N, CA and C atoms as a LAMMPS dump frame, in Angstrom:
ITEM: TIMESTEP
0
ITEM: NUMBER OF ATOMS
183
ITEM: BOX BOUNDS ff ff ff
-5.0000000000000000e+02 5.0000000000000000e+02
-5.0000000000000000e+02 5.0000000000000000e+02
-5.0000000000000000e+02 5.0000000000000000e+02
ITEM: ATOMS id mol type element x y z
1 1 1 N 11.851 14.71 -14.383
2 1 2 C 11.629 15.969 -13.67
3 1 3 C 12.792 16.316 -12.992
4 2 1 N 13.253 17.533 -12.923
5 2 2 C 14.516 18.07 -12.198
6 2 3 C 14.529 17.785 -10.71
7 3 1 N 15.419 17.161 -10.204
8 3 2 C 15.549 16.7 -8.827
9 3 3 C 14.973 15.651 -8.521
10 4 1 N 14.464 14.88 -9.404
11 4 2 C 13.875 13.629 -9.054
12 4 3 C 14.921 12.35 -9.355
13 5 1 N 14.786 11.403 -8.624
14 5 2 C 15.59 10.32 -8.816
15 5 3 C 14.816 8.99 -8.839
16 6 1 N 15.343 8.002 -9.808
17 6 2 C 14.563 6.687 -9.763
18 6 3 C 14.8 5.896 -8.752
19 7 1 N 13.742 5.313 -8.33
20 7 2 C 13.9 4.287 -7.041
21 7 3 C 13.147 2.9 -7.451
22 8 1 N 13.929 2.102 -7.04
23 8 2 C 13.608 0.573 -7.333
24 8 3 C 12.22 0.134 -6.421
25 9 1 N 11.067 0.105 -6.765
26 9 2 C 9.893 -0.078 -5.998
27 9 3 C 10.124 -1.132 -5.081
28 10 1 N 10.695 -2.368 -5.604
29 10 2 C 10.712 -3.348 -4.738
30 10 3 C 11.44 -3.135 -3.486
31 11 1 N 12.771 -2.496 -3.726
32 11 2 C 13.711 -2.127 -2.39
33 11 3 C 12.872 -1.061 -1.669
34 12 1 N 12.241 -0.24 -2.217
35 12 2 C 11.753 0.701 -1.425
36 12 3 C 10.661 0.07 -0.263
37 13 1 N 9.83 -0.95 -0.949
38 13 2 C 8.934 -1.538 -0.009
39 13 3 C 9.592 -2.406 1.018
40 14 1 N 10.544 -3.048 0.503
41 14 2 C 11.328 -3.775 1.609
42 14 3 C 11.828 -2.992 2.753
43 15 1 N 12.489 -1.723 2.327
44 15 2 C 13.052 -0.891 3.402
45 15 3 C 11.802 -0.351 4.234
46 16 1 N 10.694 -0.007 3.699
47 16 2 C 9.676 0.611 4.388
48 16 3 C 9.229 -0.426 5.294
49 17 1 N 8.909 -1.562 5.182
50 17 2 C 8.609 -2.803 5.893
51 17 3 C 9.296 -2.94 7.277
52 18 1 N 10.538 -2.459 7.246
53 18 2 C 11.564 -2.47 8.333
54 18 3 C 11.364 -1.312 9.242
55 19 1 N 10.74 -0.259 8.933
56 19 2 C 10.555 0.944 9.475
57 19 3 C 9.544 0.976 10.684
58 20 1 N 9.798 1.68 11.749
59 20 2 C 8.89 1.709 12.879
60 20 3 C 7.594 2.653 12.39
61 21 1 N 6.673 2.203 12.856
62 21 2 C 5.396 2.909 12.503
63 21 3 C 4.73 2.351 11.215
64 22 1 N 5.086 1.361 10.742
65 22 2 C 4.614 0.765 9.408
66 22 3 C 4.31 -0.589 9.85
67 23 1 N 3.117 -0.829 9.33
68 23 2 C 2.483 -2.281 9.413
69 23 3 C 2.279 -2.865 7.857
70 24 1 N 2.698 -4.008 7.651
71 24 2 C 2.876 -4.817 6.235
72 24 3 C 1.632 -5.994 6.049
73 25 1 N 1.109 -6.085 5.212
74 25 2 C 0.136 -7.187 5.178
75 25 3 C -0.065 -7.708 3.729
76 26 1 N 0.078 -8.98 3.371
77 26 2 C -0.362 -9.539 2.022
78 26 3 C -1.882 -9.664 2.213
79 27 1 N -2.408 -9.002 1.085
80 27 2 C -3.821 -8.968 1.091
81 27 3 C -4.269 -9.5 -0.358
82 28 1 N -5.683 -9.703 -0.456
83 28 2 C -6.119 -10.231 -1.643
84 28 3 C -7.3 -11.195 -1.36
85 29 1 N -7.809 -11.396 -2.513
86 29 2 C -9.114 -12.459 -2.65
87 29 3 C -8.867 -13.566 -1.621
88 30 1 N -7.916 -14.339 -1.914
89 30 2 C -7.439 -15.544 -1.039
90 30 3 C -6.699 -15.649 0.141
91 31 1 N -6.504 -14.284 0.392
92 31 2 C -5.416 -14.125 1.653
93 31 3 C -6.335 -13.74 3.025
94 32 1 N -5.611 -13.636 3.962
95 32 2 C -6.143 -13.353 5.284
96 32 3 C -6.69 -11.842 5.235
97 33 1 N -6.138 -10.952 4.625
98 33 2 C -6.496 -9.468 4.619
99 33 3 C -7.11 -9.034 3.326
100 34 1 N -7.949 -8.159 3.44
101 34 2 C -8.454 -7.613 2.1
102 34 3 C -8.721 -6.168 2.256
103 35 1 N -8.708 -5.393 1.536
104 35 2 C -8.966 -3.81 1.607
105 35 3 C -10.623 -3.749 1.221
106 36 1 N -11.242 -3.009 2.264
107 36 2 C -12.761 -2.811 2.127
108 36 3 C -12.841 -1.245 1.965
109 37 1 N -13.497 -0.647 0.807
110 37 2 C -13.788 0.704 0.688
111 37 3 C -14.913 1.204 1.492
112 38 1 N -14.545 2.272 2.218
113 38 2 C -15.431 3.06 3.238
114 38 3 C -16.018 4.123 2.342
115 39 1 N -15.428 4.933 1.654
116 39 2 C -16.189 5.851 1.036
117 39 3 C -15.601 5.827 -0.38
118 40 1 N -16.131 6.206 -1.576
119 40 2 C -15.942 6.31 -2.782
120 40 3 C -15.829 7.832 -3.499
121 41 1 N -15.218 8 -4.202
122 41 2 C -15.164 9.389 -4.93
123 41 3 C -16.177 9.215 -6.254
124 42 1 N -17.092 10.108 -6.187
125 42 2 C -17.948 10.236 -7.493
126 42 3 C -18.372 8.816 -7.945
127 43 1 N -18.61 7.915 -6.871
128 43 2 C -19.224 6.408 -6.973
129 43 3 C -18.566 5.731 -7.967
130 44 1 N -16.899 5.828 -7.955
131 44 2 C -16.194 5.092 -8.616
132 44 3 C -15.858 3.908 -7.957
133 45 1 N -15.754 2.76 -8.391
134 45 2 C -15.464 1.55 -7.813
135 45 3 C -14.102 1.282 -7.779
136 46 1 N -13.476 0.76 -6.669
137 46 2 C -12.041 0.673 -6.338
138 46 3 C -11.602 -0.81 -6.872
139 47 1 N -10.998 -0.956 -7.962
140 47 2 C -10.563 -2.445 -8.311
141 47 3 C -9.446 -2.713 -8.053
142 48 1 N -9.206 -3.754 -7.371
143 48 2 C -7.91 -4.229 -6.772
144 48 3 C -7.43 -5.675 -7.474
145 49 1 N -6.245 -6.232 -7.456
146 49 2 C -6.059 -7.098 -8.102
147 49 3 C -6.224 -8.493 -7.216
148 50 1 N -5.984 -9.619 -7.612
149 50 2 C -6.404 -10.782 -6.713
150 50 3 C -5.505 -10.924 -5.461
151 51 1 N -4.103 -10.483 -5.709
152 51 2 C -3.148 -10.375 -4.723
153 51 3 C -2.252 -9.099 -4.76
154 52 1 N -2.211 -8.494 -3.574
155 52 2 C -1.472 -7.141 -3.348
156 52 3 C -0.857 -6.995 -1.911
157 53 1 N -0.068 -6.148 -1.667
158 53 2 C 0.61 -5.984 -0.505
159 53 3 C -0.008 -4.402 -0.111
160 54 1 N -0.021 -4.461 1.36
161 54 2 C -0.756 -3.409 2.001
162 54 3 C 0.147 -2.958 2.822
163 55 1 N 0.543 -1.576 2.886
164 55 2 C 1.495 -0.859 3.717
165 55 3 C 0.707 0.076 4.653
166 56 1 N 0.627 0.069 5.707
167 56 2 C -0.09 1.123 6.587
168 56 3 C 0.929 2.035 7.122
169 57 1 N 1.014 3.293 6.792
170 57 2 C 2.073 4.254 7.476
171 57 3 C 1.545 5.042 8.441
172 58 1 N 1.972 5.086 9.587
173 58 2 C 1.633 5.947 10.64
174 58 3 C 1.662 7.44 10.37
175 59 1 N 1.129 8.352 10.544
176 59 2 C 1.129 9.822 10.204
177 59 3 C 1.42 10.205 11.81
178 60 1 N 2.335 11.259 11.747
179 60 2 C 3.105 11.88 12.905
180 60 3 C 2.706 13.367 12.816
181 61 1 N 1.694 14.023 12.648
182 61 2 C 1.421 15.385 12.302
183 61 3 C 0.502 15.861 13.296
């Protein structure tokens, strides 16, 4: 796509973890944190891996 650049996902996540207004957690089946779904779209189940990263980014609008 025109105007788009390739970004290394690992570097992007590392940079985001350092930003103000961003919370980072290790989540998953055997971790201290796990995502629970409050609402689903058209009764579709949200499938998550056994281990994942959670980034919560504060909105300022």
